[in-house]
TORFITI-898695 format. One record per residue: y, z, x of N, C-alpha, C, CB in turn; residue in one letter; chain. Coordinates in pm, 1 decimal. Glycine has a CB too. Layout:
TORFITI-898695
+----------+----------+----------+----------+----------+----------+----------+----------+----------+----------+----------+----------+-------+------+
!     n.py !     n.pz !     n.px !    ca.py !    ca.pz !    ca.px !     c.py !     c.pz !     c.px !    cb.py !    cb.pz !    cb.px ! pamar ! miti !
+----------+----------+----------+----------+----------+----------+----------+----------+----------+----------+----------+----------+-------+------+
!        Y !        Z !        X !        Y !        Z !        X !        Y !        Z !        X !        Y !        Z !        X !     a !    A !
...
+----------+----------+----------+----------+----------+----------+----------+----------+----------+----------+----------+----------+-------+------+
end
This chain:
TORFITI-898695
+----------+----------+----------+----------+----------+----------+----------+----------+----------+----------+----------+----------+-------+------+
!     n.py !     n.pz !     n.px !    ca.py !    ca.pz !    ca.px !     c.py !     c.pz !     c.px !    cb.py !    cb.pz !    cb.px ! pamar ! miti !
+----------+----------+----------+----------+----------+----------+----------+----------+----------+----------+----------+----------+-------+------+
!   -118.8 !      0.0 !     81.7 !      0.0 !      0.0 !      0.0 !    125.9 !      0.0 !     86.6 !     -0.6 !    119.9 !    -93.2 !     m !    A !
!    122.3 !     73.8 !    193.8 !    236.9 !     81.1 !    283.8 !    268.9 !    -57.3 !    340.0 !    209.7 !    180.8 !    398.2 !     r !    A !
!    166.1 !   -133.7 !    376.4 !    183.9 !   -266.5 !    432.8 !    248.1 !   -360.3 !    329.4 !     48.5 !   -323.1 !    480.8 !     k !    A !
!    210.2 !   -351.1 !    205.6 !    265.1 !   -433.8 !     99.2 !    412.6 !   -402.2 !     76.9 !    186.3 !   -413.6 !    -30.3 !     t !    A !
!    449.4 !   -275.6 !     78.0 !    588.3 !   -234.3 !     59.3 !    674.1 !   -286.1 !    173.6 !    598.9 !    -81.0 !     49.3 !     l !    A !
!    623.7 !   -275.6 !    297.1 !    695.5 !   -323.9 !    413.5 !    713.9 !   -475.9 !    405.9 !    621.2 !   -284.8 !    542.1 !     l !    A !
!    612.8 !   -547.1 !    362.8 !    620.2 !   -692.0 !    348.8 !    724.0 !   -730.2 !    244.1 !    483.0 !   -749.7 !    311.4 !     t !    A !
!    728.6 !   -658.4 !    132.3 !    828.1 !   -686.3 !     27.9 !    968.9 !   -660.0 !     78.7 !    800.7 !   -601.4 !    -97.0 !     k !    A !
!    987.1 !   -551.5 !    154.3 !   1119.1 !   -521.2 !    210.0 !   1161.9 !   -628.0 !    310.2 !   1118.6 !   -383.0 !    277.2 !     e !    A !
!   1067.7 !   -672.4 !    392.1 !   1096.6 !   -775.6 !    489.6 !   1134.4 !   -906.5 !    419.3 !    976.0 !   -796.8 !    582.3 !     l !    A !
!   1061.1 !   -941.7 !    316.4 !   1092.5 !  -1063.2 !    240.5 !   1230.5 !  -1053.2 !    175.7 !    985.5 !  -1088.4 !    132.8 !     k !    A !
!   1262.1 !   -938.1 !    120.5 !   1392.1 !   -918.7 !     56.5 !   1505.2 !   -928.7 !    159.3 !   1397.0 !   -782.2 !    -15.2 !     a !    A !
!   1483.3 !   -872.2 !    276.4 !   1583.9 !   -877.5 !    382.1 !   1604.5 !  -1020.5 !    429.2 !   1543.3 !   -788.2 !    500.0 !     t !    A !
!   1495.9 !  -1092.5 !    449.7 !   1506.7 !  -1231.9 !    492.1 !   1574.0 !  -1318.1 !    385.8 !   1368.8 !  -1287.8 !    524.4 !     l !    A !
!   1542.4 !  -1292.2 !    261.2 !   1605.0 !  -1366.0 !    151.4 !   1755.6 !  -1339.2 !    148.5 !   1540.7 !  -1327.2 !     16.0 !     l !    A !
!   1794.6 !  -1213.3 !    163.6 !   1936.4 !  -1177.6 !    164.5 !   2008.1 !  -1242.3 !    283.2 !   1953.3 !  -1024.5 !    169.2 !     a !    A !
!   1945.6 !  -1240.5 !    400.2 !   2005.5 !  -1301.6 !    518.8 !   2021.3 !  -1452.9 !    499.9 !   1919.7 !  -1272.1 !    643.7 !     a !    A !
!   1921.4 !  -1517.0 !    441.4 !   1928.9 !  -1660.9 !    415.7 !   2039.9 !  -1692.7 !    316.8 !   1795.0 !  -1713.1 !    363.1 !     s !    A !
!   2053.0 !  -1611.4 !    215.5 !   2156.6 !  -1629.7 !    114.9 !   2296.0 !  -1616.8 !    178.3 !   2139.4 !  -1527.2 !      0.8 !     f !    A !
!   2314.2 !  -1517.0 !    262.0 !   2443.5 !  -1497.3 !    328.7 !   2473.8 !  -1614.0 !    422.8 !   2444.5 !  -1363.8 !    407.1 !     m !    A !
!   2372.6 !  -1662.0 !    494.4 !   2393.0 !  -1776.2 !    583.4 !   2435.5 !  -1899.7 !    503.6 !   2264.5 !  -1805.9 !    663.5 !     a !    A !
!   2376.7 !  -1919.2 !    387.5 !   2412.7 !  -2032.3 !    302.8 !   2556.9 !  -2021.0 !    254.6 !   2317.9 !  -2041.6 !    183.2 !     a !    A !
!   2598.3 !  -1900.6 !    220.2 !   2736.5 !  -1879.0 !    175.4 !   2834.4 !  -1910.2 !    288.4 !   2756.1 !  -1733.4 !    126.2 !     i !    A !
!   2806.7 !  -1860.6 !    406.7 !   2895.3 !  -1884.9 !    521.6 !   2901.0 !  -2034.0 !    553.8 !   2847.4 !  -1805.4 !    645.5 !     v !    A !
!   2788.4 !  -2100.2 !    552.9 !   2784.0 !  -2244.0 !    581.7 !   2863.5 !  -2322.2 !    478.5 !   2639.0 !  -2294.0 !    585.4 !     t !    A !
!   2846.1 !  -2289.5 !    352.9 !   2918.7 !  -2358.3 !    246.4 !   3068.8 !  -2334.6 !    257.7 !   2868.7 !  -2312.1 !    109.6 !     t !    A !
!   3108.5 !  -2212.3 !    281.9 !   3251.0 !  -2180.3 !    295.0 !   3313.6 !  -2254.9 !    412.9 !   3270.5 !  -2028.6 !    312.2 !     a !    A !
!   3243.6 !  -2260.2 !    523.8 !   3294.4 !  -2331.0 !    640.7 !   3306.8 !  -2480.3 !    613.0 !   3203.4 !  -2307.1 !    761.3 !     t !    A !
!   3209.3 !  -2537.0 !    550.3 !   3211.7 !  -2679.3 !    517.2 !   3326.9 !  -2710.7 !    423.1 !   3078.7 !  -2722.4 !    454.3 !     t !    A !
!   3345.5 !  -2628.5 !    322.3 !   3453.7 !  -2651.9 !    227.3 !   3589.4 !  -2636.6 !    293.1 !   3442.2 !  -2556.8 !    109.7 !     l !    A !
!   3603.0 !  -2539.6 !    380.7 !   3730.9 !  -2519.8 !    448.9 !   3764.4 !  -2640.7 !    535.1 !   3727.5 !  -2392.4 !    535.1 !     a !    A !
!   3668.4 !  -2691.0 !    608.1 !   3691.3 !  -2808.9 !    691.0 !   3714.4 !  -2932.2 !    605.3 !   3573.4 !  -2831.8 !    785.0 !     n !    A !
!   3640.0 !  -2943.6 !    498.1 !   3653.4 !  -3058.3 !    409.2 !   3789.6 !  -3065.3 !    344.3 !   3547.6 !  -3054.2 !    303.3 !     g !    A !
!   3847.2 !  -2952.1 !    308.8 !   3979.0 !  -2951.1 !    246.1 !   4084.8 !  -3001.5 !    341.5 !   4014.4 !  -2811.4 !    198.2 !     c !    A !
!   4077.1 !  -2962.9 !    467.2 !   4171.2 !  -3012.5 !    565.5 !   4163.5 !  -3162.9 !    575.8 !   4145.6 !  -2949.4 !    700.3 !     g !    A !
!   4044.6 !  -3215.9 !    578.2 !   4026.3 !  -3359.3 !    587.4 !   4079.5 !  -3428.0 !    462.5 !   3879.0 !  -3393.2 !    608.2 !     t !    A !
!   4052.1 !  -3374.3 !    347.8 !   4102.7 !  -3433.1 !    223.8 !   4254.3 !  -3431.0 !    221.8 !   4047.4 !  -3358.7 !    101.9 !     a !    A !
!   4312.1 !  -3322.8 !    270.8 !   4457.6 !  -3312.2 !    276.5 !   4514.4 !  -3418.3 !    370.1 !   4500.2 !  -3171.4 !    322.7 !     d !    A !
!   4449.3 !  -3439.4 !    484.8 !   4494.6 !  -3541.7 !    577.9 !   4486.0 !  -3679.9 !    515.2 !   4412.7 !  -3537.0 !    706.2 !     e !    A !
!   4377.2 !  -3705.8 !    446.1 !   4360.3 !  -3835.3 !    381.1 !   4472.6 !  -3857.5 !    280.4 !   4222.5 !  -3844.4 !    311.6 !     i !    A !
!   4503.2 !  -3754.2 !    201.9 !   4607.6 !  -3766.3 !    101.3 !   4743.1 !  -3789.9 !    166.7 !   4612.1 !  -3641.3 !     13.6 !     f !    A !
!   4775.5 !  -3712.2 !    272.2 !   4903.1 !  -3729.0 !    341.1 !   4916.0 !  -3871.2 !    394.7 !   4916.7 !  -3627.1 !    455.7 !     d !    A !
!   4812.0 !  -3918.0 !    462.6 !   4814.3 !  -4052.2 !    520.5 !   4827.3 !  -4158.5 !    412.1 !   4688.1 !  -4076.7 !    603.3 !     c !    A !
!   4750.3 !  -4145.3 !    307.4 !   4756.1 !  -4242.0 !    197.4 !   4895.5 !  -4244.7 !    135.9 !   4651.1 !  -4208.2 !     89.7 !     q !    A !
!   4951.2 !  -4128.5 !    111.5 !   5081.8 !  -4117.9 !     48.5 !   5191.4 !  -4181.4 !    133.8 !   5114.7 !  -3972.4 !     21.6 !     s !    A !
!   5191.1 !  -4149.5 !    262.4 !   5293.7 !  -4201.5 !    352.8 !   5280.1 !  -4353.1 !    368.5 !   5284.3 !  -4132.6 !    490.5 !     v !    A !
!   5158.4 !  -4400.1 !    388.6 !   5136.4 !  -4543.9 !    407.7 !   5169.1 !  -4623.3 !    281.1 !   4991.2 !  -4570.0 !    449.3 !     c !    A !
!   5132.2 !  -4570.0 !    167.0 !   5162.7 !  -4636.8 !     40.5 !   5312.5 !  -4641.9 !     17.0 !   5093.6 !  -4565.6 !    -76.0 !     t !    A !
!   5380.0 !  -4534.3 !     48.7 !   5526.0 !  -4530.4 !     29.6 !   5594.8 !  -4635.3 !    116.5 !   5581.4 !  -4390.0 !     62.7 !     r !    A !
!   5547.7 !  -4651.4 !    240.9 !   5604.5 !  -4753.9 !    328.8 !   5582.0 !  -4892.3 !    267.8 !   5541.6 !  -4745.9 !    470.9 !     y !    A !
!   5462.7 !  -4916.5 !    217.6 !   5429.6 !  -5043.7 !    152.0 !   5522.3 !  -5067.9 !     32.6 !   5281.5 !  -5044.5 !    106.0 !     h !    A !
!   5537.7 !  -4965.5 !    -49.8 !   5617.6 !  -4979.7 !   -171.8 !   5765.9 !  -4998.5 !   -143.2 !   5598.4 !  -4858.9 !   -260.1 !     d !    A !
!   5816.1 !  -4931.6 !    -40.2 !   5960.6 !  -4934.5 !    -13.6 !   6004.8 !  -5046.4 !     80.2 !   6003.0 !  -4803.4 !     44.3 !     c !    A !
!   5922.3 !  -5080.2 !    179.2 !   5972.5 !  -5165.2 !    287.1 !   5897.5 !  -5293.9 !    311.3 !   5972.6 !  -5089.6 !    410.0 !     y !    A !
!   5768.7 !  -5298.3 !    288.4 !   5691.8 !  -5416.9 !    325.5 !   5572.9 !  -5432.4 !    231.3 !   5643.9 !  -5408.0 !    472.9 !     d !    A !
!   5587.6 !  -5518.6 !    132.8 !   5480.7 !  -5534.8 !     33.6 !   5354.4 !  -5596.3 !     94.4 !   5529.5 !  -5621.6 !    -82.1 !     s !    A !
!   5364.7 !  -5652.5 !    214.1 !   5247.9 !  -5707.9 !    281.2 !   5183.5 !  -5610.3 !    378.8 !   5286.1 !  -5833.4 !    353.8 !     g !    A !
!   5236.7 !  -5487.9 !    384.6 !   5186.9 !  -5387.9 !    478.9 !   5044.5 !  -5347.0 !    443.1 !   5279.0 !  -5264.5 !    480.7 !     y !    A !
!   4957.5 !  -5340.7 !    541.1 !   4816.6 !  -5307.4 !    520.6 !   4799.9 !  -5155.5 !    510.4 !   4729.4 !  -5364.2 !    636.0 !     d !    A !
!   4798.1 !  -5105.7 !    389.1 !   4788.8 !  -4961.5 !    364.0 !   4656.4 !  -4905.2 !    414.5 !   4804.4 !  -4932.1 !    214.3 !     v !    A !
!   4547.6 !  -4978.5 !    394.7 !   4416.9 !  -4929.0 !    439.9 !   4412.3 !  -4912.5 !    591.4 !   4305.9 !  -5024.0 !    394.9 !     d !    A !
!   4465.6 !  -5010.0 !    665.1 !   4467.0 !  -5000.7 !    811.8 !   4557.3 !  -4886.2 !    856.4 !   4514.4 !  -5134.1 !    874.9 !     a !    A !
!   4671.4 !  -4871.4 !    791.0 !   4763.4 !  -4761.0 !    822.4 !   4695.5 !  -4627.0 !    799.2 !   4891.9 !  -4770.8 !    737.3 !     c !    A !
!   4631.3 !  -4614.0 !    684.0 !   4563.8 !  -4488.3 !    650.8 !   4455.5 !  -4455.5 !    753.6 !   4502.3 !  -4496.0 !    509.8 !     r !    A !
!   4380.0 !  -4555.7 !    794.6 !   4273.4 !  -4533.1 !    892.1 !   4331.2 !  -4493.2 !   1028.3 !   4186.5 !  -4659.2 !    906.2 !     q !    A !
!   4438.1 !  -4562.0 !   1072.4 !   4504.4 !  -4525.6 !   1198.7 !   4556.4 !  -4383.2 !   1192.1 !   4620.1 !  -4622.7 !   1230.1 !     r !    A !
!   4619.2 !  -4350.9 !   1081.6 !   4676.1 !  -4216.7 !   1061.8 !   4566.4 !  -4111.5 !   1063.9 !   4754.1 !  -4209.2 !    928.8 !     c !    A !
!   4458.0 !  -4134.9 !    993.1 !   4346.4 !  -4038.6 !    988.7 !   4286.4 !  -4017.8 !   1127.5 !   4237.0 !  -4086.9 !    891.1 !     r !    A !
!   4262.7 !  -4127.4 !   1197.8 !   4205.0 !  -4117.3 !   1332.2 !   4298.9 !  -4041.6 !   1424.9 !   4175.2 !  -4257.3 !   1389.3 !     t !    A !
!   4426.3 !  -4076.5 !   1421.1 !   4524.1 !  -4008.9 !   1507.0 !   4535.4 !  -3860.8 !   1472.3 !   4661.4 !  -4075.9 !   1494.7 !     a !    A !
!   4532.6 !  -3827.6 !   1343.0 !   4546.9 !  -3687.2 !   1302.7 !   4423.3 !  -3605.0 !   1338.1 !   4573.5 !  -3678.1 !   1152.7 !     s !    A !
!   4306.1 !  -3669.2 !   1342.8 !   4185.1 !  -3597.7 !   1384.0 !   4189.2 !  -3564.6 !   1532.4 !   4060.2 !  -3680.6 !   1352.1 !     e !    A !
!   4257.3 !  -3648.9 !   1610.7 !   4262.4 !  -3630.8 !   1755.5 !   4385.4 !  -3555.8 !   1803.7 !   4256.9 !  -3763.4 !   1822.5 !     n !    A !
!   4487.0 !  -3544.4 !   1718.4 !   4613.0 !  -3485.8 !   1762.4 !   4674.8 !  -3403.5 !   1650.5 !   4710.4 !  -3594.9 !   1808.5 !     n !    A !
!   4676.3 !  -3270.8 !   1664.8 !   4731.6 !  -3184.8 !   1559.0 !   4878.5 !  -3213.6 !   1527.5 !   4717.1 !  -3040.0 !   1598.9 !     p !    A !
!   4955.2 !  -3264.0 !   1624.6 !   5096.2 !  -3291.3 !   1596.1 !   5111.4 !  -3409.4 !   1500.9 !   5172.6 !  -3318.7 !   1725.9 !     s !    A !
!   5019.2 !  -3505.3 !   1505.1 !   5022.6 !  -3617.4 !   1410.1 !   4991.3 !  -3565.2 !   1270.8 !   4921.6 !  -3729.5 !   1450.9 !     v !    A !
!   4895.2 !  -3475.2 !   1260.8 !   4860.6 !  -3413.5 !   1131.8 !   4982.9 !  -3341.4 !   1075.3 !   4741.0 !  -3314.1 !   1147.6 !     r !    A !
!   5052.6 !  -3269.1 !   1161.0 !   5172.3 !  -3196.3 !   1118.7 !   5281.9 !  -3294.2 !   1076.4 !   5223.2 !  -3104.4 !   1232.2 !     q !    A !
!   5298.5 !  -3402.8 !   1151.5 !   5397.7 !  -3504.2 !   1114.4 !   5367.0 !  -3565.3 !    978.1 !   5403.1 !  -3614.2 !   1220.5 !     d !    A !
!   5238.5 !  -3593.8 !    953.0 !   5200.2 !  -3651.1 !    823.5 !   5231.1 !  -3553.5 !    710.4 !   5050.3 !  -3687.7 !    822.5 !     a !    A !
!   5203.2 !  -3425.5 !    731.5 !   5235.9 !  -3323.1 !    631.4 !   5386.2 !  -3317.8 !    606.6 !   5185.1 !  -3184.9 !    676.6 !     d !    A !
!   5463.2 !  -3314.0 !    716.0 !   5608.3 !  -3305.1 !    704.2 !   5667.1 !  -3430.9 !    641.1 !   5671.0 !  -3281.2 !    841.1 !     q !    A !
!   5614.1 !  -3546.1 !    679.2 !   5663.2 !  -3671.4 !    622.9 !   5639.0 !  -3675.9 !    472.6 !   5595.9 !  -3791.2 !    691.2 !     c !    A !
!   5516.3 !  -3643.8 !    433.2 !   5484.9 !  -3646.3 !    290.3 !   5573.6 !  -3548.5 !    213.4 !   5336.6 !  -3612.7 !    267.4 !     e !    A !
!   5593.1 !  -3429.9 !    268.0 !   5677.7 !  -3330.5 !    201.1 !   5822.2 !  -3378.5 !    194.1 !   5670.4 !  -3195.2 !    274.2 !     a !    A !
!   5868.1 !  -3444.7 !    299.2 !   6006.1 !  -3491.6 !    303.4 !   6031.4 !  -3604.6 !    204.4 !   6041.0 !  -3537.5 !    443.2 !     c !    A !
!   5944.1 !  -3704.6 !    202.7 !   5971.2 !  -3820.2 !    116.1 !   5959.2 !  -3784.2 !    -30.8 !   5875.9 !  -3934.7 !    148.8 !     i !    A !
!   5869.6 !  -3692.9 !    -63.3 !   5856.7 !  -3642.3 !   -199.9 !   5897.2 !  -3741.7 !   -305.9 !   5937.9 !  -3519.6 !   -215.8 !     g !    A !
!   5999.4 !  -3706.2 !   -381.2 !   6047.2 !  -3794.9 !   -487.7 !   6180.5 !  -3859.6 !   -451.6 !   6061.1 !  -3717.4 !   -618.6 !     d !    A !
!   6212.6 !  -3863.3 !   -321.7 !   6336.9 !  -3926.7 !   -276.9 !   6329.7 !  -4077.6 !   -300.2 !   6363.3 !  -3896.1 !   -126.8 !     k !    A !
!   6446.1 !  -4136.9 !   -314.0 !   6453.0 !  -4282.3 !   -321.4 !   6415.1 !  -4338.7 !   -185.0 !   6595.4 !  -4330.7 !   -365.0 !     s !    A !
!   6383.7 !  -4465.3 !   -180.1 !   6346.3 !  -4527.9 !    -53.8 !   6458.4 !  -4514.6 !     49.8 !   6312.1 !  -4675.8 !    -76.0 !     c !    A !
!   6582.0 !  -4537.0 !      8.3 !   6695.6 !  -4527.6 !    100.1 !   6712.6 !  -4385.4 !    151.6 !   6824.3 !  -4574.2 !     31.2 !     l !    A !
!   6705.8 !  -4289.4 !     62.3 !   6720.3 !  -4149.7 !    101.7 !   6607.0 !  -4105.7 !    194.7 !   6724.1 !  -4060.2 !    -22.2 !     s !    A !
!   6486.4 !  -4149.8 !    166.3 !   6371.8 !  -4115.5 !    251.4 !   6389.7 !  -4173.2 !    391.1 !   6240.4 !  -4167.0 !    189.3 !     a !    A !
!   6446.3 !  -4294.0 !    399.9 !   6467.5 !  -4357.3 !    529.8 !   6560.3 !  -4273.1 !    616.4 !   6525.1 !  -4498.3 !    512.2 !     t !    A !
!   6670.4 !  -4228.6 !    559.8 !   6768.3 !  -4153.9 !    638.0 !   6727.6 !  -4009.6 !    663.0 !   6900.6 !  -4156.7 !    568.8 !     f !    A !
!   6656.4 !  -3950.6 !    570.3 !   6622.9 !  -3808.9 !    583.4 !   6488.2 !  -3780.9 !    648.5 !   6625.2 !  -3745.9 !    449.9 !     n !    A !
!   6397.4 !  -3877.6 !    646.5 !   6259.9 !  -3849.6 !    687.8 !   6211.2 !  -3934.9 !    804.1 !   6168.5 !  -3869.1 !    572.0 !     c !    A !
!   6299.4 !  -4012.1 !    862.8 !   6258.8 !  -4104.1 !    970.3 !   6189.2 !  -4035.8 !   1086.5 !   6378.5 !  -4177.3 !   1022.0 !     g !    A !
!   6239.0 !  -3920.5 !   1127.3 !   6181.8 !  -3853.9 !   1245.1 !   6036.2 !  -3812.0 !   1222.3 !   6265.7 !  -3731.2 !   1281.8 !     a !    A !
!   6009.7 !  -3748.7 !   1109.6 !   5872.7 !  -3700.5 !   1086.4 !   5777.9 !  -3814.4 !   1047.7 !   5872.4 !  -3593.6 !    976.6 !     s !    A !
!   5830.6 !  -3923.1 !    994.7 !   5745.1 !  -4034.2 !    951.1 !   5722.5 !  -4138.6 !   1058.7 !   5805.0 !  -4100.1 !    830.8 !     c !    A !
!   5800.9 !  -4137.0 !   1165.1 !   5792.8 !  -4243.5 !   1265.1 !   5661.4 !  -4246.7 !   1341.2 !   5904.7 !  -4229.2 !   1362.1 !     s !    A !
!   5587.6 !  -4137.3 !   1346.7 !   5457.9 !  -4140.2 !   1415.4 !   5347.4 !  -4193.9 !   1325.0 !   5421.1 !  -4000.2 !   1464.6 !     t !    A !
!   5375.9 !  -4208.8 !   1195.6 !   5275.4 !  -4255.0 !   1100.1 !   5296.4 !  -4402.2 !   1065.7 !   5279.6 !  -4169.9 !    972.7 !     i !    A !
!   5419.2 !  -4439.8 !   1035.5 !   5451.0 !  -4577.8 !    997.0 !   5559.2 !  -4631.8 !   1090.1 !   5497.5 !  -4585.3 !    847.8 !     v !    A !
!   5573.4 !  -4766.9 !   1094.8 !   5673.1 !  -4827.4 !   1187.8 !   5814.8 !  -4782.2 !   1160.5 !   5667.9 !  -4978.8 !   1179.3 !     p !    A !
+----------+----------+----------+----------+----------+----------+----------+----------+----------+----------+----------+----------+-------+------+
end
């Protein structure tokens, strides 16, 4: 009987440890995934805005991919994309040009 009780306790402990490991793994994955989704949104928003305001022939997909790759390799590009998106917000194209050029220049021409 003692051996059975010990086996049940061991199984319960292993089950609890596995459950906690799954929670930590999921939380870490979601945290990293949100950053990536945020970067994708920032890049998409900035590149689309450039297309809409300045160059209707501008390749938004290529811009977004360049921006994503650069932001994955360089935290300052990620920060610029965040700042650019926040700056352009609902500004007119002209206002965005004069007010947001510095933060947007690393993302779009």
